[in-house]
PDB file of N, CA, C and O in Angstrom, chain B, residues numbered from 101:
ATOM      1  N   UNK B 101      87.216  18.537  54.402  1.00  0.00           N
ATOM      2  CA  UNK B 101      87.176  18.512  52.960  1.00  0.00           C
ATOM      3  C   UNK B 101      86.325  19.687  52.475  1.00  0.00           C
ATOM      4  O   UNK B 101      85.242  19.925  53.010  1.00  0.00           O
ATOM      5  N   UNK B 102      86.805  20.426  51.463  1.00  0.00           N
ATOM      6  CA  UNK B 102      86.043  21.582  50.975  1.00  0.00           C
ATOM      7  C   UNK B 102      84.744  21.166  50.296  1.00  0.00           C
ATOM      8  O   UNK B 102      84.644  20.114  49.665  1.00  0.00           O
ATOM      9  N   UNK B 103      83.771  22.026  50.453  1.00  0.00           N
ATOM     10  CA  UNK B 103      82.468  21.787  49.838  1.00  0.00           C
ATOM     11  C   UNK B 103      82.528  22.176  48.359  1.00  0.00           C
ATOM     12  O   UNK B 103      83.008  23.256  48.012  1.00  0.00           O
ATOM     13  N   UNK B 104      82.044  21.299  47.504  1.00  0.00           N
ATOM     14  CA  UNK B 104      82.038  21.557  46.067  1.00  0.00           C
ATOM     15  C   UNK B 104      80.711  22.207  45.700  1.00  0.00           C
ATOM     16  O   UNK B 104      79.644  21.705  46.053  1.00  0.00           O
ATOM     17  N   UNK B 105      80.787  23.323  44.990  1.00  0.00           N
ATOM     18  CA  UNK B 105      79.577  24.001  44.537  1.00  0.00           C
ATOM     19  C   UNK B 105      79.651  24.176  43.020  1.00  0.00           C
ATOM     20  O   UNK B 105      80.733  24.279  42.441  1.00  0.00           O
ATOM     21  N   UNK B 106      78.487  24.206  42.402  1.00  0.00           N
ATOM     22  CA  UNK B 106      78.407  24.407  40.963  1.00  0.00           C
ATOM     23  C   UNK B 106      78.626  25.872  40.636  1.00  0.00           C
ATOM     24  O   UNK B 106      78.264  26.753  41.417  1.00  0.00           O
ATOM     25  N   UNK B 107      79.215  26.126  39.489  1.00  0.00           N
ATOM     26  CA  UNK B 107      79.389  27.507  39.051  1.00  0.00           C
ATOM     27  C   UNK B 107      78.019  28.106  38.755  1.00  0.00           C
ATOM     28  O   UNK B 107      77.078  27.371  38.454  1.00  0.00           O
ATOM     29  N   UNK B 108      77.895  29.417  38.835  1.00  0.00           N
ATOM     30  CA  UNK B 108      76.605  30.050  38.508  1.00  0.00           C
ATOM     31  C   UNK B 108      76.136  29.719  37.096  1.00  0.00           C
ATOM     32  O   UNK B 108      74.937  29.562  36.866  1.00  0.00           O
ATOM     33  N   UNK B 109      77.059  29.612  36.153  1.00  0.00           N
ATOM     34  CA  UNK B 109      76.677  29.290  34.772  1.00  0.00           C
ATOM     35  C   UNK B 109      76.127  27.867  34.671  1.00  0.00           C
ATOM     36  O   UNK B 109      75.154  27.624  33.958  1.00  0.00           O
ATOM     37  N   UNK B 110      76.746  26.936  35.379  1.00  0.00           N
ATOM     38  CA  UNK B 110      76.269  25.555  35.372  1.00  0.00           C
ATOM     39  C   UNK B 110      74.893  25.464  36.023  1.00  0.00           C
ATOM     40  O   UNK B 110      74.009  24.773  35.517  1.00  0.00           O
ATOM     41  N   UNK B 111      74.709  26.164  37.150  1.00  0.00           N
ATOM     42  CA  UNK B 111      73.399  26.162  37.821  1.00  0.00           C
ATOM     43  C   UNK B 111      72.336  26.752  36.911  1.00  0.00           C
ATOM     44  O   UNK B 111      71.226  26.224  36.834  1.00  0.00           O
ATOM     45  N   UNK B 112      72.657  27.838  36.223  1.00  0.00           N
ATOM     46  CA  UNK B 112      71.692  28.479  35.320  1.00  0.00           C
ATOM     47  C   UNK B 112      71.337  27.541  34.165  1.00  0.00           C
ATOM     48  O   UNK B 112      70.170  27.438  33.786  1.00  0.00           O
ATOM     49  N   UNK B 113      72.335  26.860  33.608  1.00  0.00           N
ATOM     50  CA  UNK B 113      72.079  25.932  32.501  1.00  0.00           C
ATOM     51  C   UNK B 113      71.195  24.778  32.955  1.00  0.00           C
ATOM     52  O   UNK B 113      70.311  24.348  32.214  1.00  0.00           O
ATOM     53  N   UNK B 114      71.421  24.276  34.156  1.00  0.00           N
ATOM     54  CA  UNK B 114      70.589  23.190  34.674  1.00  0.00           C
ATOM     55  C   UNK B 114      69.166  23.668  34.948  1.00  0.00           C
ATOM     56  O   UNK B 114      68.213  22.911  34.763  1.00  0.00           O
ATOM     57  N   UNK B 115      69.016  24.898  35.380  1.00  0.00           N
ATOM     58  CA  UNK B 115      67.684  25.471  35.580  1.00  0.00           C
ATOM     59  C   UNK B 115      66.938  25.534  34.254  1.00  0.00           C
ATOM     60  O   UNK B 115      65.761  25.180  34.185  1.00  0.00           O
ATOM     61  N   UNK B 116      67.610  25.976  33.213  1.00  0.00           N
ATOM     62  CA  UNK B 116      66.996  26.046  31.880  1.00  0.00           C
ATOM     63  C   UNK B 116      66.532  24.658  31.453  1.00  0.00           C
ATOM     64  O   UNK B 116      65.412  24.501  30.968  1.00  0.00           O
ATOM     65  N   UNK B 117      67.384  23.654  31.629  1.00  0.00           N
ATOM     66  CA  UNK B 117      67.018  22.300  31.203  1.00  0.00           C
ATOM     67  C   UNK B 117      65.836  21.769  32.007  1.00  0.00           C
ATOM     68  O   UNK B 117      64.943  21.136  31.445  1.00  0.00           O
ATOM     69  N   UNK B 118      65.818  22.021  33.323  1.00  0.00           N
ATOM     70  CA  UNK B 118      64.675  21.596  34.145  1.00  0.00           C
ATOM     71  C   UNK B 118      63.394  22.258  33.664  1.00  0.00           C
ATOM     72  O   UNK B 118      62.347  21.615  33.583  1.00  0.00           O
ATOM     73  N   UNK B 119      63.479  23.548  33.345  1.00  0.00           N
ATOM     74  CA  UNK B 119      62.294  24.270  32.870  1.00  0.00           C
ATOM     75  C   UNK B 119      61.818  23.745  31.529  1.00  0.00           C
ATOM     76  O   UNK B 119      60.612  23.652  31.297  1.00  0.00           O
ATOM     77  N   UNK B 120      62.740  23.401  30.642  1.00  0.00           N
ATOM     78  CA  UNK B 120      62.363  22.831  29.347  1.00  0.00           C
ATOM     79  C   UNK B 120      61.615  21.525  29.570  1.00  0.00           C
ATOM     80  O   UNK B 120      60.569  21.293  28.965  1.00  0.00           O
ATOM     81  N   UNK B 121      62.143  20.682  30.428  1.00  0.00           N
ATOM     82  CA  UNK B 121      61.516  19.384  30.667  1.00  0.00           C
ATOM     83  C   UNK B 121      60.157  19.519  31.363  1.00  0.00           C
ATOM     84  O   UNK B 121      59.208  18.816  31.016  1.00  0.00           O
ATOM     85  N   UNK B 122      60.065  20.420  32.343  1.00  0.00           N
ATOM     86  CA  UNK B 122      58.790  20.555  33.055  1.00  0.00           C
ATOM     87  C   UNK B 122      57.731  21.186  32.160  1.00  0.00           C
ATOM     88  O   UNK B 122      56.574  20.768  32.185  1.00  0.00           O
ATOM     89  N   UNK B 123      58.109  22.177  31.378  1.00  0.00           N
ATOM     90  CA  UNK B 123      57.142  22.804  30.464  1.00  0.00           C
ATOM     91  C   UNK B 123      56.762  21.831  29.341  1.00  0.00           C
ATOM     92  O   UNK B 123      55.610  21.797  28.907  1.00  0.00           O
ATOM     93  N   UNK B 124      57.727  21.048  28.880  1.00  0.00           N
ATOM     94  CA  UNK B 124      57.448  20.043  27.860  1.00  0.00           C
ATOM     95  C   UNK B 124      56.420  19.033  28.328  1.00  0.00           C
ATOM     96  O   UNK B 124      55.604  18.559  27.539  1.00  0.00           O
ATOM     97  N   UNK B 125      56.457  18.701  29.621  1.00  0.00           N
ATOM     98  CA  UNK B 125      55.486  17.748  30.174  1.00  0.00           C
ATOM     99  C   UNK B 125      54.067  18.287  30.038  1.00  0.00           C
ATOM    100  O   UNK B 125      53.128  17.515  29.841  1.00  0.00           O
ATOM    101  N   UNK B 126      53.904  19.589  30.140  1.00  0.00           N
ATOM    102  CA  UNK B 126      52.580  20.199  29.974  1.00  0.00           C
ATOM    103  C   UNK B 126      52.051  19.948  28.559  1.00  0.00           C
ATOM    104  O   UNK B 126      50.845  19.811  28.354  1.00  0.00           O
ATOM    105  N   UNK B 127      52.958  19.889  27.595  1.00  0.00           N
ATOM    106  CA  UNK B 127      52.586  19.624  26.204  1.00  0.00           C
ATOM    107  C   UNK B 127      52.583  18.130  25.888  1.00  0.00           C
ATOM    108  O   UNK B 127      52.400  17.736  24.736  1.00  0.00           O
ATOM    109  N   UNK B 128      52.783  17.308  26.899  1.00  0.00           N
ATOM    110  CA  UNK B 128      52.747  15.864  26.708  1.00  0.00           C
ATOM    111  C   UNK B 128      54.029  15.263  26.163  1.00  0.00           C
ATOM    112  O   UNK B 128      54.031  14.127  25.690  1.00  0.00           O
ATOM    113  N   UNK B 129      55.123  16.017  26.224  1.00  0.00           N
ATOM    114  CA  UNK B 129      56.397  15.511  25.719  1.00  0.00           C
ATOM    115  C   UNK B 129      57.045  14.642  26.789  1.00  0.00           C
ATOM    116  O   UNK B 129      57.216  15.065  27.932  1.00  0.00           O
ATOM    117  N   UNK B 130      57.404  13.419  26.399  1.00  0.00           N
ATOM    118  CA  UNK B 130      58.002  12.498  27.372  1.00  0.00           C
ATOM    119  C   UNK B 130      59.371  12.008  26.941  1.00  0.00           C
ATOM    120  O   UNK B 130      60.269  11.858  27.770  1.00  0.00           O
ATOM    121  N   UNK B 131      59.537  11.761  25.666  1.00  0.00           N
ATOM    122  CA  UNK B 131      60.801  11.186  25.193  1.00  0.00           C
ATOM    123  C   UNK B 131      61.666  12.260  24.539  1.00  0.00           C
ATOM    124  O   UNK B 131      61.186  13.326  24.156  1.00  0.00           O
ATOM    125  N   UNK B 132      62.946  11.947  24.425  1.00  0.00           N
ATOM    126  CA  UNK B 132      63.852  12.876  23.749  1.00  0.00           C
ATOM    127  C   UNK B 132      63.429  13.079  22.305  1.00  0.00           C
ATOM    128  O   UNK B 132      63.576  14.171  21.756  1.00  0.00           O
ATOM    129  N   UNK B 133      62.905  12.032  21.692  1.00  0.00           N
ATOM    130  CA  UNK B 133      62.428  12.127  20.310  1.00  0.00           C
ATOM    131  C   UNK B 133      61.273  13.139  20.209  1.00  0.00           C
ATOM    132  O   UNK B 133      61.224  13.933  19.269  1.00  0.00           O
ATOM    133  N   UNK B 134      60.353  13.108  21.173  1.00  0.00           N
ATOM    134  CA  UNK B 134      59.226  14.052  21.159  1.00  0.00           C
ATOM    135  C   UNK B 134      59.699  15.490  21.359  1.00  0.00           C
ATOM    136  O   UNK B 134      59.217  16.406  20.692  1.00  0.00           O
ATOM    137  N   UNK B 135      60.649  15.686  22.281  1.00  0.00           N
ATOM    138  CA  UNK B 135      61.198  17.032  22.492  1.00  0.00           C
ATOM    139  C   UNK B 135      61.883  17.513  21.217  1.00  0.00           C
ATOM    140  O   UNK B 135      61.649  18.634  20.767  1.00  0.00           O
ATOM    141  N   UNK B 136      62.727  16.665  20.636  1.00  0.00           N
ATOM    142  CA  UNK B 136      63.472  17.048  19.430  1.00  0.00           C
ATOM    143  C   UNK B 136      62.526  17.403  18.291  1.00  0.00           C
ATOM    144  O   UNK B 136      62.749  18.381  17.577  1.00  0.00           O
ATOM    145  N   UNK B 137      61.485  16.622  18.122  1.00  0.00           N
ATOM    146  CA  UNK B 137      60.514  16.896  17.057  1.00  0.00           C
ATOM    147  C   UNK B 137      59.831  18.235  17.299  1.00  0.00           C
ATOM    148  O   UNK B 137      59.668  19.024  16.368  1.00  0.00           O
ATOM    149  N   UNK B 138      59.431  18.499  18.535  1.00  0.00           N
ATOM    150  CA  UNK B 138      58.766  19.764  18.875  1.00  0.00           C
ATOM    151  C   UNK B 138      59.672  20.960  18.584  1.00  0.00           C
ATOM    152  O   UNK B 138      59.205  22.019  18.165  1.00  0.00           O
ATOM    153  N   UNK B 139      60.985  20.775  18.813  1.00  0.00           N
ATOM    154  CA  UNK B 139      61.951  21.861  18.623  1.00  0.00           C
ATOM    155  C   UNK B 139      62.575  21.851  17.228  1.00  0.00           C
ATOM    156  O   UNK B 139      63.449  22.661  16.920  1.00  0.00           O
ATOM    157  N   UNK B 140      62.107  20.912  16.383  1.00  0.00           N
ATOM    158  CA  UNK B 140      62.601  20.812  15.008  1.00  0.00           C
ATOM    159  C   UNK B 140      64.126  20.661  14.961  1.00  0.00           C
ATOM    160  O   UNK B 140      64.812  21.378  14.232  1.00  0.00           O
ATOM    161  N   UNK B 141      64.637  19.720  15.747  1.00  0.00           N
ATOM    162  CA  UNK B 141      66.071  19.452  15.751  1.00  0.00           C
ATOM    163  C   UNK B 141      66.297  17.944  15.790  1.00  0.00           C
ATOM    164  O   UNK B 141      65.424  17.197  16.233  1.00  0.00           O
ATOM    165  N   UNK B 142      67.452  17.498  15.333  1.00  0.00           N
ATOM    166  CA  UNK B 142      67.746  16.065  15.398  1.00  0.00           C
ATOM    167  C   UNK B 142      67.761  15.566  16.845  1.00  0.00           C
ATOM    168  O   UNK B 142      68.105  16.308  17.764  1.00  0.00           O
ATOM    169  N   UNK B 143      67.391  14.322  17.028  1.00  0.00           N
ATOM    170  CA  UNK B 143      67.368  13.729  18.367  1.00  0.00           C
ATOM    171  C   UNK B 143      68.757  13.795  18.992  1.00  0.00           C
ATOM    172  O   UNK B 143      68.883  14.079  20.183  1.00  0.00           O
ATOM    173  N   UNK B 144      69.790  13.539  18.213  1.00  0.00           N
ATOM    174  CA  UNK B 144      71.157  13.574  18.735  1.00  0.00           C
ATOM    175  C   UNK B 144      71.517  14.971  19.255  1.00  0.00           C
ATOM    176  O   UNK B 144      72.216  15.103  20.259  1.00  0.00           O
ATOM    177  N   UNK B 145      71.043  15.993  18.578  1.00  0.00           N
ATOM    178  CA  UNK B 145      71.306  17.368  19.030  1.00  0.00           C
ATOM    179  C   UNK B 145      70.611  17.628  20.358  1.00  0.00           C
ATOM    180  O   UNK B 145      71.219  18.165  21.284  1.00  0.00           O
ATOM    181  N   UNK B 146      69.328  17.246  20.457  1.00  0.00           N
ATOM    182  CA  UNK B 146      68.618  17.449  21.717  1.00  0.00           C
ATOM    183  C   UNK B 146      69.272  16.642  22.833  1.00  0.00           C
ATOM    184  O   UNK B 146      69.413  17.136  23.951  1.00  0.00           O
ATOM    185  N   UNK B 147      69.670  15.414  22.545  1.00  0.00           N
ATOM    186  CA  UNK B 147      70.324  14.579  23.548  1.00  0.00           C
ATOM    187  C   UNK B 147      71.600  15.253  24.054  1.00  0.00           C
ATOM    188  O   UNK B 147      71.882  15.231  25.252  1.00  0.00           O
ATOM    189  N   UNK B 148      72.368  15.848  23.146  1.00  0.00           N
ATOM    190  CA  UNK B 148      73.587  16.561  23.546  1.00  0.00           C
ATOM    191  C   UNK B 148      73.286  17.753  24.430  1.00  0.00           C
ATOM    192  O   UNK B 148      74.006  18.007  25.395  1.00  0.00           O
ATOM    193  N   UNK B 149      72.229  18.489  24.112  1.00  0.00           N
ATOM    194  CA  UNK B 149      71.845  19.653  24.921  1.00  0.00           C
ATOM    195  C   UNK B 149      71.348  19.215  26.287  1.00  0.00           C
ATOM    196  O   UNK B 149      71.625  19.869  27.292  1.00  0.00           O
ATOM    197  N   UNK B 150      70.611  18.105  26.328  1.00  0.00           N
ATOM    198  CA  UNK B 150      70.096  17.598  27.597  1.00  0.00           C
ATOM    199  C   UNK B 150      71.251  17.126  28.480  1.00  0.00           C
ATOM    200  O   UNK B 150      71.249  17.352  29.690  1.00  0.00           O
ATOM    201  N   UNK B 151      72.220  16.479  27.874  1.00  0.00           N
ATOM    202  CA  UNK B 151      73.376  15.976  28.611  1.00  0.00           C
ATOM    203  C   UNK B 151      74.275  17.110  29.086  1.00  0.00           C
ATOM    204  O   UNK B 151      74.790  17.070  30.204  1.00  0.00           O
ATOM    205  N   UNK B 152      74.466  18.119  28.243  1.00  0.00           N
ATOM    206  CA  UNK B 152      75.311  19.254  28.589  1.00  0.00           C
ATOM    207  C   UNK B 152      74.564  20.545  28.283  1.00  0.00           C
ATOM    208  O   UNK B 152      74.775  21.146  27.230  1.00  0.00           O
ATOM    209  N   UNK B 153      73.689  20.980  29.196  1.00  0.00           N
ATOM    210  CA  UNK B 153      72.835  22.135  28.908  1.00  0.00           C
ATOM    211  C   UNK B 153      73.595  23.444  28.700  1.00  0.00           C
ATOM    212  O   UNK B 153      73.010  24.416  28.223  1.00  0.00           O
ATOM    213  N   UNK B 154      74.870  23.492  29.041  1.00  0.00           N
ATOM    214  CA  UNK B 154      75.646  24.715  28.802  1.00  0.00           C
ATOM    215  C   UNK B 154      75.880  24.948  27.313  1.00  0.00           C
ATOM    216  O   UNK B 154      76.356  26.016  26.928  1.00  0.00           O
ATOM    217  N   UNK B 155      75.555  23.970  26.468  1.00  0.00           N
ATOM    218  CA  UNK B 155      75.808  24.112  25.031  1.00  0.00           C
ATOM    219  C   UNK B 155      74.630  24.696  24.258  1.00  0.00           C
ATOM    220  O   UNK B 155      74.734  24.900  23.049  1.00  0.00           O
ATOM    221  N   UNK B 156      73.497  24.974  24.937  1.00  0.00           N
ATOM    222  CA  UNK B 156      72.380  25.615  24.247  1.00  0.00           C
ATOM    223  C   UNK B 156      72.844  26.963  23.701  1.00  0.00           C
ATOM    224  O   UNK B 156      73.542  27.704  24.394  1.00  0.00           O
ATOM    225  N   UNK B 157      72.466  27.286  22.469  1.00  0.00           N
ATOM    226  CA  UNK B 157      72.747  28.608  21.919  1.00  0.00           C
ATOM    227  C   UNK B 157      71.515  29.495  22.102  1.00  0.00           C
ATOM    228  O   UNK B 157      70.413  29.005  22.351  1.00  0.00           O
ATOM    229  N   UNK B 158      71.716  30.777  21.977  1.00  0.00           N
ATOM    230  CA  UNK B 158      70.596  31.711  22.098  1.00  0.00           C
ATOM    231  C   UNK B 158      69.542  31.428  21.033  1.00  0.00           C
ATOM    232  O   UNK B 158      68.345  31.469  21.315  1.00  0.00           O
ATOM    233  N   UNK B 159      69.981  31.144  19.828  1.00  0.00           N
ATOM    234  CA  UNK B 159      69.039  30.846  18.744  1.00  0.00           C
ATOM    235  C   UNK B 159      68.212  29.601  19.078  1.00  0.00           C
ATOM    236  O   UNK B 159      66.997  29.592  18.880  1.00  0.00           O
ATOM    237  N   UNK B 160      68.862  28.562  19.578  1.00  0.00           N
ATOM    238  CA  UNK B 160      68.140  27.341  19.927  1.00  0.00           C
ATOM    239  C   UNK B 160      67.166  27.590  21.071  1.00  0.00           C
ATOM    240  O   UNK B 160      66.038  27.098  21.037  1.00  0.00           O
ATOM    241  N   UNK B 161      67.583  28.343  22.080  1.00  0.00           N
ATOM    242  CA  UNK B 161      66.694  28.627  23.200  1.00  0.00           C
ATOM    243  C   UNK B 161      65.505  29.479  22.776  1.00  0.00           C
ATOM    244  O   UNK B 161      64.416  29.351  23.337  1.00  0.00           O
ATOM    245  N   UNK B 162      65.706  30.340  21.797  1.00  0.00           N
ATOM    246  CA  UNK B 162      64.599  31.139  21.271  1.00  0.00           C
ATOM    247  C   UNK B 162      63.565  30.229  20.606  1.00  0.00           C
ATOM    248  O   UNK B 162      62.362  30.411  20.795  1.00  0.00           O
ATOM    249  N   UNK B 163      64.028  29.259  19.836  1.00  0.00           N
ATOM    250  CA  UNK B 163      63.124  28.290  19.193  1.00  0.00           C
ATOM    251  C   UNK B 163      62.390  27.485  20.261  1.00  0.00           C
ATOM    252  O   UNK B 163      61.181  27.274  20.162  1.00  0.00           O
ATOM    253  N   UNK B 164      63.113  27.038  21.273  1.00  0.00           N
ATOM    254  CA  UNK B 164      62.521  26.251  22.362  1.00  0.00           C
ATOM    255  C   UNK B 164      61.453  27.071  23.082  1.00  0.00           C
ATOM    256  O   UNK B 164      60.350  26.581  23.324  1.00  0.00           O
ATOM    257  N   UNK B 165      61.777  28.315  23.424  1.00  0.00           N
ATOM    258  CA  UNK B 165      60.822  29.170  24.129  1.00  0.00           C
ATOM    259  C   UNK B 165      59.552  29.359  23.303  1.00  0.00           C
ATOM    260  O   UNK B 165      58.448  29.294  23.844  1.00  0.00           O
ATOM    261  N   UNK B 166      59.696  29.589  22.018  1.00  0.00           N
ATOM    262  CA  UNK B 166      58.521  29.755  21.156  1.00  0.00           C
ATOM    263  C   UNK B 166      57.720  28.466  21.088  1.00  0.00           C
ATOM    264  O   UNK B 166      56.491  28.502  21.141  1.00  0.00           O
ATOM    265  N   UNK B 167      58.392  27.333  20.972  1.00  0.00           N
ATOM    266  CA  UNK B 167      57.695  26.046  20.879  1.00  0.00           C
ATOM    267  C   UNK B 167      56.945  25.713  22.169  1.00  0.00           C
ATOM    268  O   UNK B 167      55.899  25.065  22.141  1.00  0.00           O
ATOM    269  N   UNK B 168      57.496  26.164  23.302  1.00  0.00           N
ATOM    270  CA  UNK B 168      56.866  25.886  24.596  1.00  0.00           C
ATOM    271  C   UNK B 168      55.974  27.035  25.069  1.00  0.00           C
ATOM    272  O   UNK B 168      55.397  26.990  26.156  1.00  0.00           O
ATOM    273  N   UNK B 169      55.876  28.068  24.223  1.00  0.00           N
ATOM    274  CA  UNK B 169      55.004  29.215  24.502  1.00  0.00           C
ATOM    275  C   UNK B 169      55.341  29.909  25.824  1.00  0.00           C
ATOM    276  O   UNK B 169      54.462  30.205  26.632  1.00  0.00           O
ATOM    277  N   UNK B 170      56.642  30.159  26.019  1.00  0.00           N
ATOM    278  CA  UNK B 170      57.139  30.901  27.178  1.00  0.00           C
ATOM    279  C   UNK B 170      58.183  31.895  26.695  1.00  0.00           C
ATOM    280  O   UNK B 170      58.631  31.833  25.550  1.00  0.00           O
ATOM    281  N   UNK B 171      58.563  32.802  27.567  1.00  0.00           N
ATOM    282  CA  UNK B 171      59.604  33.762  27.224  1.00  0.00           C
ATOM    283  C   UNK B 171      60.983  33.182  27.559  1.00  0.00           C
ATOM    284  O   UNK B 171      61.099  32.217  28.315  1.00  0.00           O
ATOM    285  N   UNK B 172      62.009  33.784  26.988  1.00  0.00           N
ATOM    286  CA  UNK B 172      63.370  33.369  27.334  1.00  0.00           C
ATOM    287  C   UNK B 172      63.635  33.582  28.819  1.00  0.00           C
ATOM    288  O   UNK B 172      64.296  32.761  29.456  1.00  0.00           O
ATOM    289  N   UNK B 173      63.130  34.667  29.369  1.00  0.00           N
ATOM    290  CA  UNK B 173      63.353  34.913  30.795  1.00  0.00           C
ATOM    291  C   UNK B 173      62.669  33.847  31.647  1.00  0.00           C
ATOM    292  O   UNK B 173      63.187  33.479  32.702  1.00  0.00           O
ATOM    293  N   UNK B 174      61.505  33.342  31.204  1.00  0.00           N
ATOM    294  CA  UNK B 174      60.848  32.264  31.946  1.00  0.00           C
ATOM    295  C   UNK B 174      61.733  31.029  31.957  1.00  0.00           C
ATOM    296  O   UNK B 174      61.867  30.366  32.985  1.00  0.00           O
ATOM    297  N   UNK B 175      62.345  30.714  30.800  1.00  0.00           N
ATOM    298  CA  UNK B 175      63.225  29.546  30.733  1.00  0.00           C
ATOM    299  C   UNK B 175      64.392  29.655  31.701  1.00  0.00           C
ATOM    300  O   UNK B 175      64.866  28.645  32.220  1.00  0.00           O
ATOM    301  N   UNK B 176      64.856  30.871  31.946  1.00  0.00           N
ATOM    302  CA  UNK B 176      66.048  31.067  32.766  1.00  0.00           C
ATOM    303  C   UNK B 176      65.754  31.264  34.247  1.00  0.00           C
ATOM    304  O   UNK B 176      66.679  31.338  35.056  1.00  0.00           O
ATOM    305  N   UNK B 177      64.484  31.351  34.610  1.00  0.00           N
ATOM    306  CA  UNK B 177      64.104  31.615  35.996  1.00  0.00           C
ATOM    307  C   UNK B 177      63.896  30.312  36.762  1.00  0.00           C
ATOM    308  O   UNK B 177      63.286  29.371  36.255  1.00  0.00           O
ATOM    309  N   UNK B 178      64.410  30.270  37.988  1.00  0.00           N
ATOM    310  CA  UNK B 178      64.209  29.087  38.841  1.00  0.00           C
ATOM    311  C   UNK B 178      62.803  29.152  39.420  1.00  0.00           C
ATOM    312  O   UNK B 178      62.488  30.047  40.204  1.00  0.00           O
ATOM    313  N   UNK B 179      61.962  28.203  39.031  1.00  0.00           N
ATOM    314  CA  UNK B 179      60.574  28.158  39.475  1.00  0.00           C
ATOM    315  C   UNK B 179      60.350  27.140  40.581  1.00  0.00           C
ATOM    316  O   UNK B 179      59.207  26.863  40.946  1.00  0.00           O
ATOM    317  N   UNK B 180      61.417  26.583  41.114  1.00  0.00           N
ATOM    318  CA  UNK B 180      61.274  25.484  42.079  1.00  0.00           C
ATOM    319  C   UNK B 180      60.572  25.907  43.364  1.00  0.00           C
ATOM    320  O   UNK B 180      59.967  25.064  44.026  1.00  0.00           O
ATOM    321  N   UNK B 181      60.629  27.166  43.735  1.00  0.00           N
ATOM    322  CA  UNK B 181      60.002  27.612  44.974  1.00  0.00           C
ATOM    323  C   UNK B 181      58.597  28.151  44.811  1.00  0.00           C
ATOM    324  O   UNK B 181      57.993  28.605  45.783  1.00  0.00           O
ATOM    325  N   UNK B 182      58.067  28.111  43.604  1.00  0.00           N
ATOM    326  CA  UNK B 182      56.733  28.658  43.364  1.00  0.00           C
ATOM    327  C   UNK B 182      55.664  27.719  43.885  1.00  0.00           C
ATOM    328  O   UNK B 182      55.803  26.498  43.821  1.00  0.00           O
ATOM    329  N   UNK B 183      54.611  28.299  44.395  1.00  0.00           N
ATOM    330  CA  UNK B 183      53.502  27.520  44.931  1.00  0.00           C
ATOM    331  C   UNK B 183      52.458  27.369  43.838  1.00  0.00           C
ATOM    332  O   UNK B 183      52.110  28.330  43.153  1.00  0.00           O
ATOM    333  N   UNK B 184      51.960  26.133  43.687  1.00  0.00           N
ATOM    334  CA  UNK B 184      50.952  25.865  42.667  1.00  0.00           C
ATOM    335  C   UNK B 184      49.607  25.599  43.343  1.00  0.00           C
ATOM    336  O   UNK B 184      49.547  25.083  44.459  1.00  0.00           O
ATOM    337  N   UNK B 185      48.539  25.962  42.648  1.00  0.00           N
ATOM    338  CA  UNK B 185      47.210  25.657  43.176  1.00  0.00           C
ATOM    339  C   UNK B 185      46.831  24.225  42.822  1.00  0.00           C
ATOM    340  O   UNK B 185      47.643  23.500  42.246  1.00  0.00           O
ATOM    341  N   UNK B 186      45.622  23.805  43.154  1.00  0.00           N
ATOM    342  CA  UNK B 186      45.211  22.424  42.935  1.00  0.00           C
ATOM    343  C   UNK B 186      45.160  22.020  41.453  1.00  0.00           C
ATOM    344  O   UNK B 186      45.184  20.829  41.142  1.00  0.00           O
ATOM    345  N   UNK B 187      45.091  22.996  40.538  1.00  0.00           N
ATOM    346  CA  UNK B 187      45.086  22.677  39.104  1.00  0.00           C
ATOM    347  C   UNK B 187      46.499  22.611  38.544  1.00  0.00           C
ATOM    348  O   UNK B 187      46.681  22.249  37.381  1.00  0.00           O
ATOM    349  N   UNK B 188      47.502  22.954  39.346  1.00  0.00           N
ATOM    350  CA  UNK B 188      48.865  22.951  38.887  1.00  0.00           C
ATOM    351  C   UNK B 188      49.315  24.317  38.355  1.00  0.00           C
ATOM    352  O   UNK B 188      50.454  24.471  37.914  1.00  0.00           O
ATOM    353  N   UNK B 189      48.417  25.304  38.400  1.00  0.00           N
ATOM    354  CA  UNK B 189      48.768  26.633  37.921  1.00  0.00           C
ATOM    355  C   UNK B 189      49.475  27.411  39.031  1.00  0.00           C
ATOM    356  O   UNK B 189      49.214  27.212  40.218  1.00  0.00           O
ATOM    357  N   UNK B 190      50.365  28.291  38.618  1.00  0.00           N
ATOM    358  CA  UNK B 190      51.109  29.104  39.586  1.00  0.00           C
ATOM    359  C   UNK B 190      50.340  30.351  39.903  1.00  0.00           C
ATOM    360  O   UNK B 190      50.796  31.171  40.699  1.00  0.00           O
TER     361      UNK B 190
END
């Protein structure tokens, strides 16, 4: 049986969503309502983006990056292999 792999665009979108959630945790965001409020968007809109991260627009990601105090390139970079020190800093 052939191995199923995600498209590069799908993998990139999932990386962005993981980064949003992990960076949001630093700001104490836990619920979709808290994320939506931080990004000044309706909860239903954030829920849709979380469910299907390929639907984020550049404008929305710019707002998210500013709200989370990171660059757009940081949002798009896979940080899963980075080593953190005892304080959680990279």
